[in-house]
N, C-alpha and C positions, 0 to 999 in steps of 0.2 A: 496204579501209583494215584496218589492222593494229591498234584499236582496242581498249584496256582496257574492260573491262568485268566487272561484278559478277555473279562467280558464273559467266561464261563464258568462253570461250577472247575471245584478245584476235587472232583470225585474224578478220578481214571481207575478203573477196574482190569486188570488180568486177563488180556486175550484169552477166548478157551482152547485156541489152537497150539497157545504157546504151551501152557500147563498140558495137551493132548502130549503133546511133545516131549515132555518131560518123564509121561507115562506115571505119575505117584499120585500114593495116597498121603497124606499129612493126617500127623498126630492132634496136628492146632495150628489156627492161621490166629495167630495175634492180633492183627489189624484187619479182622474182617469187618466188613459196612452192615454189615448185619443181611436179616436172611432174604432172601428174594432177589437181593441186590450186587452178589456175587457165584461163582461158581469154581471156589477152589474146593478139590477134591479131598475135606479136613475131617474126621472127628469130632475135634472140639473147636471152637474156635472163643475168642473176644470182641468185641463190640466197645468193651471201655475198658479203661485201666489196661491197656497192655502191656504199657508201662512198668505198672505198679505191680502186678500179678504176676507168678511163677510159672515159667514155660515150661513145659514136658516133654519127649517125645520127639518127633521128624517134623520140623515146623518149616511153616511158607509165609515170609515175610516180603510184606508190598507195603513199605511203611506210609506215613502220611510226611508232604510235602508243601503241607500249606506254607508254610516260613520259611525263610533263609536258613538252610544247616538244619532244619525240624527232623532230618532223616536223621542224623548222628546221634541221637539218644538211643535209639531203634538198633541200629548198624552196633552199636555199641554192645547193646544186649544181644543181640544174634553170633557175635564173634564170642561173646562168652559162653552163651549155653553150648555154641559147636558143635551142632547136629541140625541141620537142613538148607534149604534154598532162599535165599533172598534176593529182591531187584533194588539195583540202585542207580540213579543214571552213572552213566559212562561220562563224567568230566574227569580223564584222567592228566589234566594239568590244574584242577582244583589241591588245593593241602589237606580237606578231607581225603580225599583218596587214597592220598599216598600216608596217609596216619595210618587209617581203618580199613577201606578196602582191602589193600594188597596181603593183610593179613587172613585172608580165605585162605580155603587149604585149596580152591580152584574158581578160575573165572569162565564165562563163557560170553562172547560178545557175541549175538546176535546178529545175523545178516540184517541189513537194511535197517529201518528205523521200525521200533515195535508198535503196533497203532492198537493202540488201549482203548477201552471201550469207555462210553462216556454213564451216566446214572442213567438217563434214560432208555440204555439201551444199544443207542448208536454206537458206530465205531468213528473213532478220532480218524484225521484225513492224513497227516501233516506232523508229528511231534517236532520238538524245535532239537531234538536230540536223541541220542540213541541211548542203550540201558548196557549193562551188564547183570549177569546173572553169578551172584557169587554161594560156591557151594561149603559147607562145613562138614566132614566126616565124610566116610567114603563112600559110604549110602547116594548120597550128594554128590556126588563125584562123579562115580559109575552115570546116575542117572543123566546129569549133565553132558557127558560125555558120549553116550549113547544116543542123545536127543537129533542128532542132525542139523541143530540150529543155528551153528557157525562156529567159530573160530575157539576153541575149548583150550586153556591153559592150566596145568597144573603148576602150581605157585609150590607145592613139595616136594617135588619131581627135579634132583640134582641135575638129572639129563641135560637141562632147559641152562642151566648156569656151565654147565660143560661146554655147550656150544657156541655160549657169549663170550666163554675165555678162549674159542677159535676164532671168532670173528676179523685178529687183526691180520691172524695168514692169510683169509679169503681176500681183505681187505687188499692186503699186499699181493696178491698172485693177481685180482680185477685193477691193480695199479699196473702191473709189470704189462698186461694184455693191452691195455690201453697205451700206452708207450709204444706197443710196437707197431702200432696202426699207421700207416703212411695219410699224409695228410694229402688232399689233392689240392 
């Protein structure tokens, strides 16, 4: 993730273990920092003008985060492309998250905080936020679901909606049980 950080570089790269757990090789990394600085397994990459160039195939996108909401144009292009995996901040209270991120086919919230790699190769210690991986297309959904990295949510699976519709019944049952306990 290319994120502004007080006193440090805004260059942060995807950890190898995350990429290995996903287990994919990509056709394109449109946000690649250049040779020797990244290990995304991809056949092609753009180091400049990734927003202006045409994307193709199965993509991996870890967009630059150097300025406030600077990732949004990248996220929009990713969603329009519709085939690949992207990393964004897990800012579930942000307006952009509910406007754009929820349009993905699936999400994966990794366990804990992902420790990104600095441009010098050292590992960041404690990021200030979590991330979410977004999937577009069936190949991406399968890769994230099988990665074992954390909580997988299929946003195009209607059984989730059915479960949510049953929630009032579950809540009513809980209330009934709660009121049946005796106070001591």
